[in-house]
LOTI-872333 format. One record per residue (C-alpha): x, y, z. Coordinates in steps of 0.25 Angstrom, whole numbers, plus 5000, padded with zeros to 4 digits. Example, Ala and Ser with C-alpha at 12.3 -4.5 7.8 and 13.67 -1.06 7.14 Angstrom:
2
{{5049; 4982; 5031}}
{{5055; 4996; 5029}}
end
This chain:
471
{{5000; 5000; 5000}}
{{5007; 5012; 4995}}
{{4996; 5023; 4995}}
{{5000; 5035; 5001}}
{{4991; 5046; 5006}}
{{4997; 5061; 5007}}
{{4990; 5072; 5016}}
{{4995; 5085; 5015}}
{{4988; 5098; 5013}}
{{5000; 5103; 5003}}
{{4997; 5098; 4989}}
{{5012; 5099; 4986}}
{{5017; 5092; 4997}}
{{5007; 5079; 4995}}
{{5010; 5079; 4980}}
{{5025; 5080; 4982}}
{{5023; 5067; 4991}}
{{5014; 5061; 4982}}
{{5024; 5062; 4970}}
{{5036; 5057; 4980}}
{{5029; 5044; 4984}}
{{5023; 5041; 4970}}
{{5037; 5041; 4964}}
{{5040; 5032; 4975}}
{{5029; 5022; 4971}}
{{5018; 5026; 4980}}
{{5003; 5030; 4976}}
{{4998; 5043; 4983}}
{{4985; 5049; 4987}}
{{4984; 5064; 4992}}
{{4976; 5072; 5001}}
{{4978; 5087; 5006}}
{{4967; 5088; 5018}}
{{4962; 5079; 5029}}
{{4949; 5076; 5021}}
{{4957; 5071; 5009}}
{{4966; 5064; 5017}}
{{4955; 5055; 5025}}
{{4947; 5052; 5012}}
{{4958; 5047; 5006}}
{{4961; 5038; 5017}}
{{4947; 5034; 5019}}
{{4947; 5029; 5005}}
{{4959; 5022; 5006}}
{{4969; 5021; 5017}}
{{4984; 5024; 5010}}
{{4996; 5017; 5013}}
{{5001; 5028; 5020}}
{{4998; 5044; 5025}}
{{5006; 5055; 5022}}
{{4999; 5065; 5031}}
{{5001; 5081; 5034}}
{{5000; 5085; 5048}}
{{4994; 5098; 5044}}
{{4983; 5098; 5033}}
{{4976; 5112; 5029}}
{{4961; 5114; 5029}}
{{4959; 5100; 5034}}
{{4949; 5094; 5045}}
{{4961; 5085; 5051}}
{{4975; 5087; 5052}}
{{4985; 5077; 5050}}
{{4986; 5071; 5065}}
{{4971; 5069; 5064}}
{{4972; 5063; 5050}}
{{4983; 5053; 5057}}
{{4973; 5049; 5068}}
{{4961; 5046; 5058}}
{{4972; 5037; 5049}}
{{4978; 5030; 5062}}
{{4963; 5027; 5067}}
{{4956; 5023; 5054}}
{{4969; 5016; 5045}}
{{4980; 5014; 5057}}
{{4989; 5006; 5046}}
{{4990; 5019; 5037}}
{{5005; 5025; 5041}}
{{5004; 5040; 5040}}
{{5016; 5049; 5039}}
{{5014; 5063; 5044}}
{{5021; 5075; 5036}}
{{5020; 5091; 5041}}
{{5027; 5103; 5039}}
{{5023; 5108; 5053}}
{{5029; 5095; 5059}}
{{5034; 5095; 5073}}
{{5038; 5083; 5083}}
{{5024; 5085; 5091}}
{{5016; 5083; 5078}}
{{5026; 5072; 5074}}
{{5024; 5064; 5087}}
{{5009; 5067; 5086}}
{{5008; 5060; 5072}}
{{5017; 5048; 5076}}
{{5007; 5046; 5088}}
{{4996; 5046; 5080}}
{{5001; 5035; 5071}}
{{5009; 5042; 5060}}
{{5021; 5034; 5055}}
{{5030; 5046; 5054}}
{{5031; 5061; 5053}}
{{5038; 5069; 5043}}
{{5040; 5084; 5042}}
{{5039; 5094; 5030}}
{{5047; 5097; 5023}}
{{5050; 5080; 5022}}
{{5062; 5074; 5015}}
{{5055; 5064; 5004}}
{{5065; 5054; 5007}}
{{5061; 5053; 5022}}
{{5047; 5053; 5019}}
{{5048; 5042; 5009}}
{{5055; 5034; 5020}}
{{5044; 5037; 5031}}
{{5034; 5033; 5019}}
{{5041; 5021; 5016}}
{{5043; 5017; 5031}}
{{5027; 5019; 5035}}
{{5022; 5011; 5023}}
{{5031; 4999; 5025}}
{{5027; 5000; 5041}}
{{5013; 5000; 5037}}
{{5015; 4989; 5027}}
{{5022; 4981; 5038}}
{{5010; 4983; 5047}}
{{4999; 4978; 5038}}
{{5008; 4966; 5034}}
{{5009; 4963; 5050}}
{{4995; 4965; 5053}}
{{4992; 4956; 5040}}
{{5001; 4944; 5046}}
{{4996; 4946; 5060}}
{{4982; 4944; 5055}}
{{4987; 4932; 5046}}
{{4995; 4924; 5056}}
{{4988; 4926; 5069}}
{{4978; 4914; 5067}}
{{4973; 4906; 5054}}
{{4958; 4907; 5050}}
{{4960; 4892; 5045}}
{{4947; 4884; 5051}}
{{4951; 4869; 5052}}
{{4941; 4858; 5052}}
{{4929; 4850; 5049}}
{{4921; 4846; 5059}}
{{4906; 4849; 5062}}
{{4908; 4860; 5072}}
{{4921; 4866; 5066}}
{{4912; 4867; 5052}}
{{4900; 4872; 5059}}
{{4909; 4884; 5065}}
{{4915; 4887; 5052}}
{{4902; 4888; 5045}}
{{4898; 4898; 5055}}
{{4910; 4906; 5054}}
{{4908; 4906; 5037}}
{{4895; 4913; 5039}}
{{4899; 4924; 5049}}
{{4914; 4928; 5039}}
{{4907; 4937; 5029}}
{{4899; 4945; 5040}}
{{4905; 4955; 5049}}
{{4896; 4950; 5061}}
{{4904; 4948; 5074}}
{{4906; 4934; 5078}}
{{4909; 4927; 5091}}
{{4916; 4914; 5092}}
{{4913; 4906; 5104}}
{{4920; 4894; 5108}}
{{4931; 4888; 5118}}
{{4947; 4893; 5118}}
{{4956; 4888; 5107}}
{{4945; 4883; 5097}}
{{4949; 4892; 5086}}
{{4939; 4905; 5088}}
{{4950; 4914; 5082}}
{{4953; 4906; 5070}}
{{4936; 4906; 5067}}
{{4937; 4921; 5070}}
{{4949; 4921; 5059}}
{{4941; 4912; 5050}}
{{4929; 4922; 5049}}
{{4939; 4935; 5047}}
{{4946; 4927; 5035}}
{{4933; 4923; 5029}}
{{4927; 4937; 5031}}
{{4928; 4950; 5022}}
{{4937; 4956; 5033}}
{{4947; 4944; 5030}}
{{4959; 4954; 5025}}
{{4957; 4963; 5037}}
{{4962; 4961; 5050}}
{{4959; 4952; 5061}}
{{4963; 4954; 5074}}
{{4960; 4947; 5086}}
{{4958; 4952; 5100}}
{{4963; 4943; 5112}}
{{4952; 4948; 5121}}
{{4959; 4938; 5133}}
{{4973; 4943; 5130}}
{{4973; 4957; 5131}}
{{4976; 4964; 5144}}
{{4962; 4970; 5149}}
{{4969; 4983; 5151}}
{{4975; 4984; 5136}}
{{4961; 4978; 5130}}
{{4955; 4992; 5124}}
{{4971; 4996; 5120}}
{{4973; 4984; 5112}}
{{4959; 4986; 5107}}
{{4956; 4998; 5103}}
{{4972; 5004; 5102}}
{{4977; 5017; 5109}}
{{4981; 5031; 5106}}
{{4992; 5038; 5116}}
{{5001; 5049; 5113}}
{{5013; 5041; 5116}}
{{5009; 5030; 5106}}
{{4999; 5035; 5096}}
{{4989; 5026; 5090}}
{{4989; 5012; 5092}}
{{4978; 5003; 5087}}
{{4972; 4993; 5094}}
{{4966; 4979; 5087}}
{{4952; 4983; 5084}}
{{4958; 4995; 5076}}
{{4968; 4983; 5069}}
{{4957; 4976; 5066}}
{{4948; 4986; 5059}}
{{4942; 4981; 5046}}
{{4945; 4966; 5051}}
{{4941; 4957; 5063}}
{{4943; 4959; 5077}}
{{4943; 4946; 5085}}
{{4940; 4946; 5100}}
{{4946; 4934; 5105}}
{{4940; 4929; 5118}}
{{4930; 4941; 5119}}
{{4925; 4937; 5133}}
{{4938; 4941; 5139}}
{{4937; 4955; 5133}}
{{4937; 4965; 5146}}
{{4922; 4971; 5149}}
{{4927; 4986; 5147}}
{{4934; 4982; 5134}}
{{4920; 4975; 5130}}
{{4911; 4987; 5130}}
{{4922; 4993; 5121}}
{{4922; 4983; 5110}}
{{4907; 4984; 5111}}
{{4907; 4998; 5107}}
{{4917; 4996; 5096}}
{{4908; 4985; 5091}}
{{4896; 4996; 5091}}
{{4904; 5007; 5086}}
{{4915; 5001; 5077}}
{{4925; 5011; 5083}}
{{4933; 5014; 5096}}
{{4944; 5022; 5102}}
{{4958; 5019; 5104}}
{{4963; 5020; 5120}}
{{4968; 5033; 5122}}
{{4961; 5038; 5107}}
{{4949; 5047; 5105}}
{{4947; 5044; 5090}}
{{4938; 5033; 5086}}
{{4942; 5021; 5079}}
{{4933; 5015; 5069}}
{{4935; 4999; 5066}}
{{4928; 4989; 5057}}
{{4929; 4977; 5064}}
{{4922; 4963; 5063}}
{{4923; 4957; 5077}}
{{4924; 4942; 5081}}
{{4924; 4936; 5095}}
{{4927; 4924; 5101}}
{{4925; 4917; 5116}}
{{4927; 4905; 5124}}
{{4918; 4910; 5134}}
{{4903; 4910; 5137}}
{{4900; 4925; 5133}}
{{4887; 4923; 5139}}
{{4892; 4920; 5153}}
{{4903; 4930; 5152}}
{{4891; 4941; 5150}}
{{4884; 4935; 5162}}
{{4897; 4939; 5170}}
{{4898; 4951; 5165}}
{{4911; 4949; 5159}}
{{4906; 4952; 5145}}
{{4897; 4962; 5138}}
{{4885; 4957; 5132}}
{{4884; 4968; 5122}}
{{4897; 4964; 5117}}
{{4894; 4950; 5117}}
{{4881; 4952; 5107}}
{{4890; 4961; 5099}}
{{4902; 4951; 5098}}
{{4892; 4938; 5097}}
{{4884; 4941; 5084}}
{{4889; 4928; 5077}}
{{4893; 4917; 5087}}
{{4901; 4904; 5083}}
{{4905; 4894; 5091}}
{{4919; 4888; 5088}}
{{4920; 4874; 5092}}
{{4931; 4867; 5103}}
{{4941; 4858; 5096}}
{{4933; 4846; 5103}}
{{4921; 4849; 5095}}
{{4929; 4848; 5083}}
{{4937; 4837; 5086}}
{{4936; 4832; 5071}}
{{4945; 4843; 5067}}
{{4955; 4841; 5075}}
{{4964; 4833; 5065}}
{{4963; 4843; 5055}}
{{4965; 4855; 5065}}
{{4979; 4846; 5071}}
{{4984; 4844; 5057}}
{{4981; 4860; 5052}}
{{4990; 4863; 5066}}
{{5001; 4853; 5061}}
{{5002; 4861; 5048}}
{{5001; 4874; 5055}}
{{5012; 4871; 5065}}
{{5021; 4865; 5054}}
{{5019; 4878; 5045}}
{{5021; 4888; 5055}}
{{5032; 4881; 5065}}
{{5038; 4870; 5056}}
{{5032; 4859; 5067}}
{{5032; 4846; 5060}}
{{5019; 4842; 5050}}
{{5015; 4830; 5057}}
{{5002; 4822; 5053}}
{{4991; 4816; 5065}}
{{4992; 4803; 5068}}
{{4976; 4795; 5069}}
{{4978; 4792; 5084}}
{{4984; 4808; 5087}}
{{4970; 4812; 5079}}
{{4962; 4804; 5087}}
{{4969; 4807; 5099}}
{{4967; 4823; 5096}}
{{4953; 4821; 5092}}
{{4949; 4814; 5108}}
{{4958; 4825; 5115}}
{{4951; 4836; 5124}}
{{4955; 4851; 5117}}
{{4951; 4861; 5127}}
{{4960; 4870; 5120}}
{{4952; 4866; 5107}}
{{4960; 4868; 5093}}
{{4971; 4878; 5100}}
{{4975; 4866; 5109}}
{{4976; 4856; 5097}}
{{4985; 4866; 5089}}
{{4994; 4868; 5101}}
{{4994; 4852; 5103}}
{{4997; 4851; 5088}}
{{5010; 4860; 5090}}
{{5014; 4853; 5102}}
{{5015; 4839; 5096}}
{{5023; 4845; 5084}}
{{5032; 4852; 5092}}
{{5034; 4841; 5102}}
{{5031; 4829; 5093}}
{{5039; 4821; 5083}}
{{5043; 4827; 5070}}
{{5037; 4818; 5060}}
{{5026; 4807; 5060}}
{{5012; 4810; 5063}}
{{5007; 4815; 5078}}
{{5003; 4803; 5085}}
{{4994; 4803; 5096}}
{{5005; 4801; 5108}}
{{5010; 4816; 5105}}
{{4996; 4821; 5109}}
{{4994; 4823; 5123}}
{{4981; 4816; 5128}}
{{4973; 4820; 5141}}
{{4965; 4808; 5141}}
{{4975; 4796; 5137}}
{{4984; 4791; 5147}}
{{4992; 4779; 5145}}
{{5002; 4773; 5154}}
{{5016; 4768; 5149}}
{{5012; 4755; 5143}}
{{4999; 4760; 5135}}
{{4989; 4756; 5145}}
{{4979; 4768; 5145}}
{{4978; 4775; 5160}}
{{4964; 4776; 5165}}
{{4960; 4790; 5170}}
{{4956; 4789; 5186}}
{{4941; 4792; 5184}}
{{4939; 4780; 5173}}
{{4949; 4771; 5181}}
{{4939; 4770; 5193}}
{{4926; 4766; 5183}}
{{4922; 4752; 5182}}
{{4924; 4746; 5169}}
{{4910; 4749; 5163}}
{{4909; 4763; 5166}}
{{4924; 4766; 5163}}
{{4922; 4758; 5148}}
{{4910; 4766; 5147}}
{{4917; 4780; 5152}}
{{4928; 4777; 5142}}
{{4919; 4774; 5130}}
{{4910; 4786; 5132}}
{{4923; 4796; 5132}}
{{4929; 4789; 5120}}
{{4917; 4789; 5112}}
{{4915; 4803; 5116}}
{{4929; 4806; 5112}}
{{4927; 4800; 5099}}
{{4914; 4805; 5094}}
{{4919; 4818; 5097}}
{{4932; 4817; 5090}}
{{4924; 4814; 5077}}
{{4914; 4825; 5078}}
{{4902; 4817; 5083}}
{{4902; 4808; 5071}}
{{4898; 4793; 5076}}
{{4902; 4786; 5064}}
{{4918; 4791; 5064}}
{{4917; 4789; 5079}}
{{4913; 4775; 5077}}
{{4922; 4771; 5066}}
{{4934; 4777; 5074}}
{{4930; 4769; 5088}}
{{4927; 4757; 5079}}
{{4912; 4755; 5081}}
{{4899; 4754; 5074}}
{{4893; 4766; 5073}}
{{4880; 4760; 5080}}
{{4887; 4754; 5090}}
{{4894; 4767; 5093}}
{{4880; 4773; 5094}}
{{4876; 4763; 5104}}
{{4889; 4766; 5112}}
{{4887; 4780; 5113}}
{{4873; 4780; 5118}}
{{4876; 4768; 5129}}
{{4887; 4779; 5133}}
{{4878; 4791; 5133}}
{{4887; 4798; 5122}}
{{4879; 4807; 5114}}
{{4883; 4818; 5103}}
{{4878; 4831; 5100}}
{{4880; 4843; 5091}}
{{4889; 4854; 5096}}
{{4896; 4866; 5088}}
{{4890; 4857; 5075}}
{{4898; 4844; 5079}}
{{4894; 4832; 5085}}
{{4898; 4830; 5099}}
{{4897; 4818; 5108}}
{{4895; 4819; 5122}}
{{4889; 4811; 5135}}
{{4874; 4811; 5137}}
{{4874; 4810; 5152}}
{{4860; 4806; 5152}}
{{4861; 4794; 5143}}
{{4875; 4789; 5150}}
{{4866; 4789; 5164}}
{{4854; 4782; 5158}}
{{4865; 4772; 5152}}
{{4870; 4769; 5165}}
end
């Protein structure tokens, strides 16, 4: 972006600067007063602004224009020029966000050095922001289970709208990836995606981080909301946002504008808001820890993100994906999963959900063999306990039961685990455990095991009343 806007009330000066810059390969636009300047900026922000401090017959002087540009187009570098310059004006301009200050009559070589440095700094900032947006988290959605397909179907319905979305699910289930999926498939895909970690920001700094700040010592510093202008702001674990900040966020959602900490000017923003929570916000509202008005503003489209245990069928493909990621980003070995390892992973408990699975895969690749498939023995297991000679060691509770009750308890837990592993599919479960489907149905009925639909998937659980009747 090499377009430069030159603003000076002296025609000879702006045309001279324009001729010099065009000889150097830049394209230029000219403005003689503040109205012309703001009209040009509103039509299309320039790559750089060369701005005279004193503008005759104008509603705004150079400092006023500088403030407006830094408020609405903070990435545009501004070089101030003035024939009446002094150190106070230079300091004021730099504090308001100007890149540099040059006094008239200026040296052409000096002007060109400043312009090239300013545009290079601006280019690097834009590239750095783009890289950060791309590298933080992938928006790839991995899975094929019924619960996963249900969620993706809901996400697809909201991508093209501008409606606010509330993602609800346990920690580590992939709520941020779901948010990034919405962003990547929306009309704002090329605009910023800014994450606000509501639980990770110190309470006394929340407003400064969100809204930015203005001070005479440090000038203008944009906050996360300003950085997300035109794109998406994602409030991660919004229930952890301080109450005082909640009321101010509510006002931003209503007005689409705010004031920086220490500032007096209104900052206008165009944002799509996506939020997430692993807490019951109704309970938080009753406990007066979350504002009901904000909840209704954010919860326009609620979408449930299933836990990993609700989508056990996806564990093999997710594990393979994480192996590929670890190989490409860290150079860790590219290994397959043995059938036994897959079976064990699908029966394990996953309180940390997808995040826990990713960490487990990385740990196994770091500590395990560099070749050959990943074996079950390389995976941790909370339930499976064996002695040195391979015998199964009974848990204390199971060891105290009579044989018939112990056998039923084992069969019930084993079949529950296998059915949930196969997403409630009785045929696949029967094939794996080596039973006829009709025989499996009878066994499940005798053990009080039933299936029901949860988050779009079939999930097995124990029917306590049926179990008591059988007993």
